[in-house]
N, CA, C and O atoms as a Tinker XYZ file with bonds, in Angstrom:
   384  protein
     1  N     -8.450000   -5.406000  -16.683000    73     2
     2  CA    -7.759000   -4.175000  -16.338000    64     1     3
     3  C     -6.293000   -4.267000  -16.761000    63     2     4     5
     4  O     -5.668000   -5.323000  -16.664000    81     3
     5  N     -5.771000   -3.160000  -17.221000    73     3     6
     6  CA    -4.352000   -3.111000  -17.545000    64     5     7
     7  C     -3.536000   -2.965000  -16.263000    63     6     8     9
     8  O     -4.090000   -2.677000  -15.202000    81     7
     9  N     -2.235000   -3.163000  -16.358000    73     7    10
    10  CA    -1.366000   -3.028000  -15.186000    64     9    11
    11  C     -1.451000   -1.617000  -14.600000    63    10    12    13
    12  O     -1.445000   -1.449000  -13.380000    81    11
    13  N     -1.528000   -0.636000  -15.442000    73    11    14
    14  CA    -1.616000    0.758000  -14.955000    64    13    15
    15  C     -2.957000    1.035000  -14.280000    63    14    16    17
    16  O     -3.022000    1.793000  -13.312000    81    15
    17  N     -4.011000    0.431000  -14.780000    73    15    18
    18  CA    -5.324000    0.600000  -14.139000    64    17    19
    19  C     -5.340000   -0.063000  -12.770000    63    18    20    21
    20  O     -5.884000    0.488000  -11.813000    81    19
    21  N     -4.744000   -1.248000  -12.677000    73    19    22
    22  CA    -4.648000   -1.937000  -11.386000    64    21    23
    23  C     -3.829000   -1.095000  -10.428000    63    22    24    25
    24  O     -4.201000   -0.916000   -9.269000    81    23
    25  N     -2.705000   -0.576000  -10.920000    73    23    26
    26  CA    -1.842000    0.265000  -10.097000    64    25    27
    27  C     -2.590000    1.506000   -9.599000    63    26    28    29
    28  O     -2.489000    1.860000   -8.424000    81    27
    29  N     -3.329000    2.157000  -10.476000    73    27    30
    30  CA    -4.072000    3.353000  -10.096000    64    29    31
    31  C     -5.122000    3.043000   -9.031000    63    30    32    33
    32  O     -5.292000    3.804000   -8.079000    81    31
    33  N     -5.817000    1.936000   -9.197000    73    31    34
    34  CA    -6.830000    1.544000   -8.219000    64    33    35
    35  C     -6.192000    1.251000   -6.861000    63    34    36    37
    36  O     -6.723000    1.649000   -5.825000    81    35
    37  N     -5.054000    0.556000   -6.868000    73    35    38
    38  CA    -4.377000    0.245000   -5.609000    64    37    39
    39  C     -3.812000    1.502000   -4.955000    63    38    40    41
    40  O     -3.838000    1.625000   -3.730000    81    39
    41  N     -3.303000    2.430000   -5.755000    73    39    42
    42  CA    -2.811000    3.689000   -5.194000    64    41    43
    43  C     -3.938000    4.481000   -4.538000    63    42    44    45
    44  O     -3.755000    5.075000   -3.475000    81    43
    45  N     -5.090000    4.485000   -5.175000    73    43    46
    46  CA    -6.240000    5.172000   -4.592000    64    45    47
    47  C     -6.623000    4.527000   -3.270000    63    46    48    49
    48  O     -6.898000    5.229000   -2.297000    81    47
    49  N     -6.646000    3.197000   -3.222000    73    47    50
    50  CA    -6.958000    2.494000   -1.971000    64    49    51
    51  C     -5.927000    2.803000   -0.897000    63    50    52    53
    52  O     -6.283000    2.973000    0.269000    81    51
    53  N     -4.654000    2.878000   -1.273000    73    51    54
    54  CA    -3.602000    3.218000   -0.314000    64    53    55
    55  C     -3.825000    4.617000    0.250000    63    54    56    57
    56  O     -3.724000    4.826000    1.459000    81    55
    57  N     -4.126000    5.567000   -0.616000    73    55    58
    58  CA    -4.342000    6.946000   -0.167000    64    57    59
    59  C     -5.537000    7.033000    0.774000    63    58    60    61
    60  O     -5.486000    7.745000    1.777000    81    59
    61  N     -6.599000    6.321000    0.460000    73    59    62
    62  CA    -7.788000    6.315000    1.319000    64    61    63
    63  C     -7.456000    5.673000    2.664000    63    62    64    65
    64  O     -7.787000    6.221000    3.716000    81    63
    65  N     -6.811000    4.530000    2.631000    73    63    66
    66  CA    -6.471000    3.823000    3.874000    64    65    67
    67  C     -5.502000    4.631000    4.727000    63    66    68    69
    68  O     -5.572000    4.585000    5.956000    81    67
    69  N     -4.607000    5.364000    4.094000    73    67    70
    70  CA    -3.636000    6.171000    4.838000    64    69    71
    71  C     -4.311000    7.256000    5.655000    63    70    72    73
    72  O     -3.767000    7.708000    6.662000    81    71
    73  N     -5.486000    7.676000    5.230000    73    71    74
    74  CA    -6.199000    8.763000    5.913000    64    73    75
    75  C     -7.258000    8.276000    6.896000    63    74    76    77
    76  O     -7.789000    9.071000    7.671000    81    75
    77  N     -7.571000    6.987000    6.875000    73    75    78
    78  CA    -8.600000    6.446000    7.762000    64    77    79
    79  C     -8.038000    6.234000    9.162000    63    78    80    81
    80  O     -6.856000    5.931000    9.327000    81    79
    81  N     -8.890000    6.395000   10.161000    73    79    82
    82  CA    -8.428000    6.185000   11.533000    64    81    83
    83  C     -8.289000    4.701000   11.852000    63    82    84    85
    84  O     -7.421000    4.315000   12.635000    81    83
    85  N     -9.131000    3.870000   11.255000    73    83    86
    86  CA    -9.039000    2.421000   11.451000    64    85    87
    87  C     -9.134000    1.754000   10.071000    63    86    88    89
    88  O    -10.168000    1.192000    9.711000    81    87
    89  N     -8.041000    1.827000    9.312000    73    87    90
    90  CA    -8.087000    1.254000    7.965000    64    89    91
    91  C     -8.033000   -0.268000    7.997000    63    90    92    93
    92  O     -7.493000   -0.856000    8.933000    81    91
    93  N     -8.585000   -0.892000    6.989000    73    91    94
    94  CA    -8.517000   -2.344000    6.875000    64    93    95
    95  C     -8.183000   -2.724000    5.438000    63    94    96    97
    96  O     -8.673000   -2.113000    4.489000    81    95
    97  N     -7.349000   -3.734000    5.296000    73    95    98
    98  CA    -7.046000   -4.292000    3.981000    64    97    99
    99  C     -8.120000   -5.323000    3.666000    63    98   100   101
   100  O     -8.503000   -6.114000    4.528000    81    99
   101  N     -8.598000   -5.314000    2.445000    73    99   102
   102  CA    -9.674000   -6.218000    2.057000    64   101   103
   103  C     -9.190000   -7.577000    1.579000    63   102   104   105
   104  O     -9.940000   -8.552000    1.626000    81   103
   105  N     -7.939000   -7.655000    1.118000    73   103   106
   106  CA    -7.426000   -8.920000    0.601000    64   105   107
   107  C     -5.906000   -8.930000    0.636000    63   106   108   109
   108  O     -5.279000   -7.971000    1.084000    81   107
   109  N     -5.320000  -10.022000    0.159000    73   107   110
   110  CA    -3.871000  -10.191000    0.171000    64   109   111
   111  C     -3.178000   -9.086000   -0.610000    63   110   112   113
   112  O     -2.175000   -8.538000   -0.153000    81   111
   113  N     -3.694000   -8.759000   -1.761000    73   111   114
   114  CA    -3.072000   -7.738000   -2.594000    64   113   115
   115  C     -3.010000   -6.407000   -1.849000    63   114   116   117
   116  O     -1.962000   -5.763000   -1.794000    81   115
   117  N     -4.136000   -6.006000   -1.283000    73   115   118
   118  CA    -4.159000   -4.737000   -0.554000    64   117   119
   119  C     -3.229000   -4.763000    0.650000    63   118   120   121
   120  O     -2.504000   -3.797000    0.890000    81   119
   121  N     -3.238000   -5.837000    1.399000    73   119   122
   122  CA    -2.404000   -5.914000    2.598000    64   121   123
   123  C     -0.928000   -5.790000    2.242000    63   122   124   125
   124  O     -0.181000   -5.082000    2.918000    81   123
   125  N     -0.512000   -6.469000    1.194000    73   123   126
   126  CA     0.884000   -6.374000    0.771000    64   125   127
   127  C      1.209000   -5.007000    0.188000    63   126   128   129
   128  O      2.300000   -4.482000    0.415000    81   127
   129  N      0.286000   -4.430000   -0.552000    73   127   130
   130  CA     0.493000   -3.077000   -1.076000    64   129   131
   131  C      0.568000   -2.062000    0.056000    63   130   132   133
   132  O      1.424000   -1.178000    0.041000    81   131
   133  N     -0.328000   -2.182000    1.044000    73   131   134
   134  CA    -0.314000   -1.247000    2.167000    64   133   135
   135  C      1.020000   -1.320000    2.904000    63   134   136   137
   136  O      1.584000   -0.294000    3.284000    81   135
   137  N      1.521000   -2.541000    3.104000    73   135   138
   138  CA     2.786000   -2.710000    3.808000    64   137   139
   139  C      3.920000   -2.046000    3.027000    63   138   140   141
   140  O      4.733000   -1.320000    3.600000    81   139
   141  N      3.970000   -2.294000    1.732000    73   139   142
   142  CA     5.004000   -1.712000    0.898000    64   141   143
   143  C      4.866000   -0.193000    0.827000    63   142   144   145
   144  O      5.859000    0.530000    0.912000    81   143
   145  N      3.647000    0.281000    0.674000    73   143   146
   146  CA     3.409000    1.729000    0.634000    64   145   147
   147  C      3.833000    2.387000    1.945000    63   146   148   149
   148  O      4.417000    3.470000    1.940000    81   147
   149  N      3.540000    1.732000    3.060000    73   147   150
   150  CA     3.936000    2.271000    4.362000    64   149   151
   151  C      5.440000    2.448000    4.442000    63   150   152   153
   152  O      5.925000    3.432000    5.002000    81   151
   153  N      6.175000    1.504000    3.888000    73   151   154
   154  CA     7.641000    1.570000    3.927000    64   153   155
   155  C      8.185000    2.706000    3.061000    63   154   156   157
   156  O      9.123000    3.396000    3.461000    81   155
   157  N      7.604000    2.901000    1.888000    73   155   158
   158  CA     8.175000    3.888000    0.966000    64   157   159
   159  C      7.798000    5.325000    1.289000    63   158   160   161
   160  O      8.474000    6.247000    0.833000    81   159
   161  N      6.727000    5.544000    2.071000    73   159   162
   162  CA     6.348000    6.927000    2.414000    64   161   163
   163  C      6.622000    7.274000    3.873000    63   162   164   165
   164  O      6.287000    8.372000    4.318000    81   163
   165  N      7.224000    6.360000    4.619000    73   163   166
   166  CA     7.424000    6.536000    6.062000    64   165   167
   167  C      8.103000    7.855000    6.420000    63   166   168   169
   168  O      7.648000    8.544000    7.333000    81   167
   169  N      9.166000    8.220000    5.732000    73   167   170
   170  CA     9.911000    9.426000    6.118000    64   169   171
   171  C      9.135000   10.704000    5.825000    63   170   172   173
   172  O      9.249000   11.674000    6.574000    81   171
   173  N      8.364000   10.725000    4.774000    73   171   174
   174  CA     7.638000   11.928000    4.394000    64   173   175
   175  C      6.233000   12.004000    5.008000    63   174   176   177
   176  O      5.719000   13.098000    5.239000    81   175
   177  N      5.621000   10.861000    5.269000    73   175   178
   178  CA     4.255000   10.801000    5.790000    64   177   179
   179  C      4.182000    9.783000    6.927000    63   178   180   181
   180  O      3.589000    8.718000    6.750000    81   179
   181  N      4.763000   10.077000    8.082000    73   179   182
   182  CA     4.813000    9.080000    9.162000    64   181   183
   183  C      3.439000    8.650000    9.674000    63   182   184   185
   184  O      3.237000    7.470000    9.962000    81   183
   185  N      2.507000    9.566000    9.790000    73   183   186
   186  CA     1.165000    9.212000   10.285000    64   185   187
   187  C      0.440000    8.301000    9.298000    63   186   188   189
   188  O     -0.169000    7.306000    9.690000    81   187
   189  N      0.512000    8.646000    8.032000    73   187   190
   190  CA    -0.129000    7.843000    6.999000    64   189   191
   191  C      0.540000    6.472000    6.886000    63   190   192   193
   192  O     -0.124000    5.458000    6.668000    81   191
   193  N      1.859000    6.462000    7.039000    73   191   194
   194  CA     2.593000    5.204000    7.019000    64   193   195
   195  C      2.122000    4.282000    8.139000    63   194   196   197
   196  O      1.943000    3.083000    7.930000    81   195
   197  N      1.923000    4.844000    9.321000    73   195   198
   198  CA     1.446000    4.059000   10.460000    64   197   199
   199  C      0.067000    3.478000   10.171000    63   198   200   201
   200  O     -0.190000    2.317000   10.489000    81   199
   201  N     -0.816000    4.263000    9.579000    73   199   202
   202  CA    -2.161000    3.764000    9.238000    64   201   203
   203  C     -2.091000    2.619000    8.241000    63   202   204   205
   204  O     -2.783000    1.613000    8.393000    81   203
   205  N     -1.264000    2.771000    7.232000    73   203   206
   206  CA    -1.119000    1.718000    6.230000    64   205   207
   207  C     -0.540000    0.445000    6.837000    63   206   208   209
   208  O     -1.001000   -0.657000    6.541000    81   207
   209  N      0.464000    0.600000    7.681000    73   207   210
   210  CA     1.084000   -0.568000    8.306000    64   209   211
   211  C      0.097000   -1.265000    9.241000    63   210   212   213
   212  O      0.057000   -2.493000    9.304000    81   211
   213  N     -0.689000   -0.485000    9.957000    73   211   214
   214  CA    -1.699000   -1.057000   10.863000    64   213   215
   215  C     -2.718000   -1.882000   10.067000    63   214   216   217
   216  O     -3.080000   -2.986000   10.474000    81   215
   217  N     -3.169000   -1.352000    8.954000    73   215   218
   218  CA    -4.134000   -2.079000    8.121000    64   217   219
   219  C     -3.531000   -3.376000    7.606000    63   218   220   221
   220  O     -4.193000   -4.413000    7.567000    81   219
   221  N     -2.278000   -3.303000    7.214000    73   219   222
   222  CA    -1.580000   -4.485000    6.726000    64   221   223
   223  C     -1.429000   -5.525000    7.827000    63   222   224   225
   224  O     -1.725000   -6.702000    7.621000    81   223
   225  N     -0.974000   -5.097000    8.982000    73   223   226
   226  CA    -0.748000   -6.024000   10.101000    64   225   227
   227  C     -2.050000   -6.674000   10.573000    63   226   228   229
   228  O     -2.052000   -7.847000   10.946000    81   227
   229  N     -3.145000   -5.932000   10.560000    73   227   230
   230  CA    -4.429000   -6.517000   10.961000    64   229   231
   231  C     -4.812000   -7.648000   10.017000    63   230   232   233
   232  O     -5.299000   -8.690000   10.456000    81   231
   233  N     -4.596000   -7.448000    8.742000    73   231   234
   234  CA    -4.911000   -8.500000    7.774000    64   233   235
   235  C     -4.006000   -9.713000    7.978000    63   234   236   237
   236  O     -4.480000  -10.848000    8.008000    81   235
   237  N     -2.698000   -9.468000    8.118000    73   235   238
   238  CA    -1.751000  -10.573000    8.260000    64   237   239
   239  C     -1.875000  -11.299000    9.589000    63   238   240   241
   240  O     -1.401000  -12.428000    9.718000    81   239
   241  N     -2.493000  -10.683000   10.565000    73   239   242
   242  CA    -2.716000  -11.372000   11.843000    64   241   243
   243  C     -3.613000  -12.591000   11.646000    63   242   244   245
   244  O     -3.460000  -13.592000   12.346000    81   243
   245  N     -4.538000  -12.513000   10.708000    73   243   246
   246  CA    -5.433000  -13.640000   10.442000    64   245   247
   247  C     -5.071000  -14.416000    9.173000    63   246   248   249
   248  O     -5.623000  -15.486000    8.917000    81   247
   249  N     -4.140000  -13.873000    8.380000    73   247   250
   250  CA    -3.703000  -14.523000    7.138000    64   249   251
   251  C     -2.175000  -14.450000    7.028000    63   250   252   253
   252  O     -1.661000  -13.887000    6.061000    81   251
   253  N     -1.447000  -15.002000    7.989000    73   251   254
   254  CA     0.018000  -14.834000    7.998000    64   253   255
   255  C      0.728000  -15.442000    6.787000    63   254   256   257
   256  O      1.809000  -14.985000    6.415000    81   255
   257  N      0.149000  -16.438000    6.185000    73   255   258
   258  CA     0.791000  -17.093000    5.043000    64   257   259
   259  C      0.647000  -16.304000    3.741000    63   258   260   261
   260  O      1.187000  -16.715000    2.714000    81   259
   261  N     -0.071000  -15.181000    3.766000    73   259   262
   262  CA    -0.289000  -14.381000    2.567000    64   261   263
   263  C      0.666000  -13.186000    2.464000    63   262   264   265
   264  O      0.590000  -12.414000    1.508000    81   263
   265  N      1.559000  -13.034000    3.438000    73   263   266
   266  CA     2.534000  -11.938000    3.397000    64   265   267
   267  C      3.597000  -12.263000    2.345000    63   266   268   269
   268  O      4.122000  -13.376000    2.298000    81   267
   269  N      3.902000  -11.277000    1.507000    73   267   270
   270  CA     4.912000  -11.443000    0.466000    64   269   271
   271  C      6.081000  -10.498000    0.705000    63   270   272   273
   272  O      5.966000   -9.510000    1.431000    81   271
   273  N      7.195000  -10.818000    0.088000    73   271   274
   274  CA     8.337000   -9.905000    0.136000    64   273   275
   275  C      8.052000   -8.745000   -0.817000    63   274   276   277
   276  O      7.238000   -8.883000   -1.731000    81   275
   277  N      8.713000   -7.607000   -0.614000    73   275   278
   278  CA     8.528000   -6.500000   -1.562000    64   277   279
   279  C      8.845000   -6.908000   -3.006000    63   278   280   281
   280  O      8.173000   -6.472000   -3.941000    81   279
   281  N      9.864000   -7.740000   -3.178000    73   279   282
   282  CA    10.193000   -8.207000   -4.525000    64   281   283
   283  C      9.069000   -9.002000   -5.160000    63   282   284   285
   284  O      8.812000   -8.874000   -6.357000    81   283
   285  N      8.398000   -9.822000   -4.362000    73   283   286
   286  CA     7.269000  -10.597000   -4.885000    64   285   287
   287  C      6.100000   -9.695000   -5.261000    63   286   288   289
   288  O      5.395000   -9.967000   -6.233000    81   287
   289  N      5.892000   -8.636000   -4.508000    73   287   290
   290  CA     4.813000   -7.686000   -4.824000    64   289   291
   291  C      5.082000   -7.058000   -6.191000    63   290   292   293
   292  O      4.170000   -6.922000   -7.007000    81   291
   293  N      6.327000   -6.679000   -6.435000    73   291   294
   294  CA     6.704000   -6.099000   -7.732000    64   293   295
   295  C      6.590000   -7.158000   -8.832000    63   294   296   297
   296  O      6.048000   -6.885000   -9.903000    81   295
   297  N      7.102000   -8.366000   -8.570000    73   295   298
   298  CA     7.037000   -9.436000   -9.578000    64   297   299
   299  C      5.593000   -9.798000   -9.936000    63   298   300   301
   300  O      5.313000  -10.178000  -11.073000    81   299
   301  N      4.680000   -9.680000   -8.973000    73   299   302
   302  CA     3.269000   -9.962000   -9.254000    64   301   303
   303  C      2.624000   -8.877000  -10.106000    63   302   304   305
   304  O      1.500000   -9.043000  -10.579000    81   303
   305  N      3.331000   -7.771000  -10.302000    73   303   306
   306  CA     2.797000   -6.692000  -11.135000    64   305   307
   307  C      1.879000   -5.742000  -10.396000    63   306   308   309
   308  O      1.230000   -4.901000  -11.018000    81   307
   309  N      1.815000   -5.862000   -9.087000    73   307   310
   310  CA     0.955000   -4.973000   -8.309000    64   309   311
   311  C      1.561000   -3.586000   -8.186000    63   310   312   313
   312  O      0.848000   -2.609000   -7.958000    81   311
   313  N      2.881000   -3.500000   -8.339000    73   311   314
   314  CA     3.623000   -2.250000   -8.319000    64   313   315
   315  C      4.595000   -2.312000   -9.480000    63   314   316   317
   316  O      5.244000   -3.336000   -9.692000    81   315
   317  N      4.702000   -1.233000  -10.232000    73   315   318
   318  CA     5.632000   -1.238000  -11.353000    64   317   319
   319  C      7.058000   -0.990000  -10.879000    63   318   320   321
   320  O      7.996000   -1.602000  -11.389000    81   319
   321  N      7.229000   -0.089000   -9.899000    73   319   322
   322  CA     8.542000    0.142000   -9.298000    64   321   323
   323  C      8.345000    0.859000   -7.970000    63   322   324   325
   324  O      7.353000    1.564000   -7.780000    81   323
   325  N      9.281000    0.680000   -7.061000    73   323   326
   326  CA     9.169000    1.332000   -5.746000    64   325   327
   327  C      9.282000    2.844000   -5.841000    63   326   328   329
   328  O      8.505000    3.536000   -5.182000    81   327
   329  N     10.204000    3.400000   -6.623000    73   327   330
   330  CA    10.233000    4.862000   -6.741000    64   329   331
   331  C      8.931000    5.420000   -7.319000    63   330   332   333
   332  O      8.455000    6.473000   -6.893000    81   331
   333  N      8.367000    4.713000   -8.281000    73   331   334
   334  CA     7.096000    5.153000   -8.865000    64   333   335
   335  C      5.983000    5.113000   -7.815000    63   334   336   337
   336  O      5.179000    6.040000   -7.724000    81   335
   337  N      5.940000    4.040000   -7.028000    73   335   338
   338  CA     4.947000    3.935000   -5.957000    64   337   339
   339  C      5.089000    5.103000   -4.991000    63   338   340   341
   340  O      4.104000    5.761000   -4.657000    81   339
   341  N      6.316000    5.360000   -4.540000    73   339   342
   342  CA     6.564000    6.459000   -3.606000    64   341   343
   343  C      6.122000    7.802000   -4.195000    63   342   344   345
   344  O      5.427000    8.574000   -3.533000    81   343
   345  N      6.521000    8.075000   -5.424000    73   343   346
   346  CA     6.205000    9.356000   -6.046000    64   345   347
   347  C      4.709000    9.537000   -6.263000    63   346   348   349
   348  O      4.157000   10.595000   -5.962000    81   347
   349  N      4.058000    8.510000   -6.784000    73   347   350
   350  CA     2.625000    8.634000   -7.079000    64   349   351
   351  C      1.796000    8.710000   -5.800000    63   350   352   353
   352  O      0.842000    9.483000   -5.727000    81   351
   353  N      2.151000    7.917000   -4.797000    73   351   354
   354  CA     1.408000    7.962000   -3.541000    64   353   355
   355  C      1.667000    9.271000   -2.818000    63   354   356   357
   356  O      0.744000    9.846000   -2.240000    81   355
   357  N      2.893000    9.751000   -2.837000    73   355   358
   358  CA     3.204000   11.049000   -2.225000    64   357   359
   359  C      2.394000   12.153000   -2.877000    63   358   360   361
   360  O      1.883000   13.041000   -2.194000    81   359
   361  N      2.277000   12.102000   -4.196000    73   359   362
   362  CA     1.474000   13.090000   -4.917000    64   361   363
   363  C      0.014000   13.047000   -4.456000    63   362   364   365
   364  O     -0.596000   14.093000   -4.233000    81   363
   365  N     -0.541000   11.857000   -4.314000    73   363   366
   366  CA    -1.933000   11.738000   -3.871000    64   365   367
   367  C     -2.090000   12.217000   -2.431000    63   366   368   369
   368  O     -3.082000   12.865000   -2.099000    81   367
   369  N     -1.129000   11.905000   -1.585000    73   367   370
   370  CA    -1.238000   12.300000   -0.173000    64   369   371
   371  C     -1.046000   13.809000    0.005000    63   370   372   373
   372  O     -1.632000   14.395000    0.916000    81   371
   373  N     -0.255000   14.434000   -0.827000    73   371   374
   374  CA    -0.104000   15.891000   -0.792000    64   373   375
   375  C     -1.376000   16.590000   -1.264000    63   374   376   377
   376  O     -1.658000   17.714000   -0.848000    81   375
   377  N     -2.136000   15.936000   -2.121000    73   375   378
   378  CA    -3.320000   16.548000   -2.722000    64   377   379
   379  C     -4.569000   16.492000   -1.878000    63   378   380   381
   380  O     -5.667000   16.593000   -2.425000    81   379
   381  N     -4.460000   16.337000   -0.593000    73   379   382
   382  CA    -5.620000   16.230000    0.302000    64   381   383
   383  C     -6.641000   17.206000   -0.101000    63   382   384
   384  O     -7.701000   17.284000    0.522000    81   383
């Protein structure tokens, strides 16, 4: 998969998890993406942000050593940029 394909897949997972009543992160990548996504959409989508953060925290409760800094998430290539993440996820969340 290309970086953009990975990004698109993770954005879709974020949008789905943001709408679930009991979302869960499936792995380290998702948990860190959910946490970062929760931070960047908090002001515009507080309910969805809470769902994403909850999914992230549930994962990190059993895998605390897998939490990364936002900079590490970007350096790993899981996110191309924070403004891009915010804009693309906001677009998906508006498109309910």
